N, C-alpha and C positions, 0 to 999 in steps of 0.2 A: 514566504511560504504561501502567498496567496496564488501562486502560479504552480502548484505541485501537480506533476503528471502522474498518471496512473501507474506507469512503470516505476517512477520515483518512489511512490508509496510502497510498492511491493519490494524495492531495493532497500528502503529503511528498514522495513520489518524484517526483511531477510538478514540485514546486517546486525540488527539487534539479536536475532536468533543465534547467529554464529557467535557473537561476542559473549552471549550468555550461556552457550552451549546448550540451549533449549530450541533448536531449530525446528523441531517436530511441533512445537507449540506456536511459535512466532510465524512459520511459513503460511498455514491456514489463515491467520490473522492478516498476513500481507495480502493474500488473495482476496479477502473480504474488503480490505482497504482499497485495493486496485479496483473493484467493482463499484464501490461507493464513490470513488474519485470520479471515475468515468462516467457514471450515471449523473452526478452533480454537475460536471462539466457540460455534459449534453443538455441537461435541464436549463443551465444557465445561458447557454448559447441558443437554444431553441425555443 
């Protein structure tokens, strides 16, 4: 899990939302996770 891509984070949160039938809750969390992962990856390389 050390190489989680931003799209992977969004996909994981979307899958959790579909499985728990609370997609409206988990999709915004996935978008936030997408942004956090992409910012952290840019900070680590730059």
